[in-house]
C-alpha positions in Angstrom: -5.1 -5.3 -17.2 -4.0 -2.7 -14.7 -3.9 -5.1 -11.7 -1.5 -7.4 -13.6 0.9 -4.5 -13.9 0.4 -3.5 -10.3 0.9 -6.9 -8.9 4.0 -7.5 -11.0 5.6 -4.2 -9.7 4.6 -5.0 -6.1 6.3 -8.4 -6.3 9.4 -6.7 -7.9 9.5 -4.2 -4.9 9.2 -6.9 -2.2 11.8 -9.1 -3.7 14.2 -6.2 -4.2 13.7 -5.1 -0.6 14.5 -8.6 0.8 17.8 -8.8 -1.1 19.2 -6.6 1.8 16.2 -6.8 4.2 17.1 -3.7 6.1 14.7 -0.8 6.8 17.6 1.7 6.4 18.7 0.5 3.0 18.7 3.2 0.2 15.7 3.5 -2.1 16.2 3.6 -5.8 13.1 3.7 -8.1 13.9 2.1 -11.4 10.9 3.8 -13.1 11.2 7.3 -14.5 8.7 9.7 -12.9 7.9 11.3 -16.3 8.0 8.6 -18.9 6.6 5.9 -16.5 4.7 7.9 -14.0 2.2 5.2 -13.0 4.9 2.6 -12.6 7.0 5.1 -10.6 4.1 5.8 -8.2 3.2 2.1 -7.7 6.8 1.2 -7.0 7.2 4.0 -4.5 3.9 3.1 -2.9 4.8 -0.5 -2.3 8.3 0.4 -1.1 6.8 2.6 1.6 4.4 -0.2 2.6 7.3 -2.8 2.6 9.5 -0.7 4.9 6.6 0.1 7.2 5.7 -3.6 7.4 9.2 -4.2 8.8 9.0 -1.2 11.1 5.9 -2.8 12.6 7.8 -6.0 13.2 10.7 -4.3 14.9 8.5 -2.1 17.2 6.8 -5.3 18.6 10.1 -6.6 20.0 9.3 -6.9 23.7 12.9 -6.0 24.6 13.1 -2.9 22.4 14.8 0.1 24.1 12.1 2.7 24.9 14.1 5.5 23.3 14.5 3.4 20.1 10.8 2.6 20.2 9.9 6.3 20.4 12.2 7.1 17.4 10.7 4.2 15.5 7.1 5.3 16.3 7.9 8.7 14.8 9.2 6.9 11.7 6.0 4.9 11.5 4.0 8.1 11.7 6.0 9.7 9.0 5.6 6.6 6.9 1.9 6.6 7.3 1.8 10.2 6.1 3.9 9.2 3.1 1.6 6.3 2.4 -1.5 8.6 2.4 0.3 11.1 0.2 1.1 8.4 -2.3 -2.5 7.2 -2.4 -3.6 10.8 -3.3 -0.9 11.0 -6.0 -2.1 7.8 -7.6 -5.7 9.0 -7.4 -4.7 12.3 -9.0 -3.1 10.3 -11.8 -6.4 8.5 -12.5 -8.4 11.7 -12.2 -6.1 13.1 -14.9 -6.4 10.0 -17.0 -10.2 9.9 -17.0 -10.7 13.7 -16.8 -12.2 13.7 -20.3 -14.8 11.0 -19.5 -18.4 12.3 -19.2 -20.2 10.5 -16.5 -23.5 8.8 -17.4 -26.7 10.3 -15.8 -27.0 7.2 -13.6 -23.3 7.0 -12.7 -22.5 6.2 -9.1 -19.5 6.7 -6.8 -17.6 3.8 -5.3 -17.1 3.3 -1.6 -13.4 3.8 -2.1 -11.2 5.4 -4.8 -9.1 3.3 -7.1 -5.9 4.2 -5.2 -7.3 3.0 -1.8 -8.1 -0.3 -3.5 -4.5 -0.3 -4.8 -3.3 0.4 -1.2 -5.0 -2.7 0.0 -3.5 -4.7 -3.0 0.0 -3.6 -2.1 -0.5 -4.7 1.5 -2.0 -7.9 0.3 1.1 -8.6 -1.8 3.2 -8.3 1.4 0.9 -10.7 3.3 1.2 -13.2 0.4 5.0 -13.0 0.4 5.4 -13.4 4.2 2.7 -16.0 4.6 4.4 -18.0 1.8 7.7 -17.7 3.8 5.9 -19.2 6.8 4.2 -21.9 4.8 7.6 -23.1 3.5 9.8 -22.4 6.5 12.0 -25.5 7.1 12.5 -24.9 10.8 8.7 -24.7 11.5 6.5 -27.6 12.5 4.4 -29.3 9.9 1.2 -28.1 11.7 2.5 -24.5 11.4 3.3 -24.9 7.7 0.0 -26.5 7.0 -1.9 -23.8 8.8 0.0 -21.1 7.0 -0.6 -22.8 3.7 -4.4 -22.6 4.2 -4.1 -19.0 5.1 -2.0 -18.4 2.0 -4.7 -20.0 -0.2 -7.2 -17.5 1.2 -4.9 -14.6 0.6 -4.3 -15.7 -3.0 -8.0 -15.9 -3.6 -8.4 -12.5 -2.0 -5.7 -11.1 -4.3 -7.5 -12.4 -7.4 -10.8 -10.9 -6.2 -9.4 -7.5 -5.3 -7.5 -7.3 -8.5 -10.7 -8.1 -10.5 -12.6 -5.5 -8.5 -10.0 -2.8 -9.1 -9.9 -3.6 -12.9 -13.7 -3.5 -13.0 -13.8 -0.1 -11.2 -11.3 1.4 -13.6 -13.3 0.1 -16.5 -16.5 1.5 -15.1 -14.8 4.9 -14.6 -13.5 4.9 -18.1 -17.0 4.2 -19.4 -18.7 6.8 -17.3 -20.6 4.2 -15.2 -18.7 5.3 -12.1 -17.1 8.6 -11.1 -14.4 9.3 -8.6 -13.4 12.1 -6.2 -10.3 12.5 -4.2 -10.9 13.5 -0.6 -7.7 14.7 1.1 -7.3 12.7 4.3 -6.8 15.8 6.5 -4.9 13.9 9.1 -4.9 16.0 12.3 -2.3 14.4 14.5 0.6 15.5 12.4 -0.5 19.1 11.9 1.0 21.7 14.2 -2.2 23.8 14.0 -4.7 20.9 14.5 -3.1 18.8 17.1 -3.4 20.6 20.5 -0.3 18.9 21.9 1.8 20.1 19.0 0.2 23.5 19.2 1.3 23.7 22.8 -2.1 23.7 24.5 -2.4 21.9 27.9 
């Protein structure tokens, strides 16, 4: 099943990142972007999410230097754009994969594309990893560990449900029961022509 492959790669990424646990560490994708395109895209997607997860931790430091915070905020903005771009690349992959499928006359469109479901699955893998850390942290109180363990159980259930839903969506698309479209996100705040501040308007 697709979700089994995705979850395995997401876990691989998260473990690899935490070997150094530094947002500035070099990125090396072990999957070839031609022979293993889907794996390449999934690995890259989760790496972006993992680095951004830690950006978000850092910027919440109450003692962070304002200049450093501004620099980091711009990195987060750039990361968000990369994340959106990767979602569109993954959806384009599926559009190509299922481009030959003829939709049934009663086919319907889903509320989100496969790649936006995959985006949530990647973030969920990060939540599972870090909640497990909290649930097993030796220097935390027993109450803290127990509360985090209950949250972890919910996250794991959610991971199974979301994985199942994504697999079902891809199956339905492959059988013509669902059809998909890719809507470009058209983010305005990063665009020199669409953001009036960047355009220089007062």
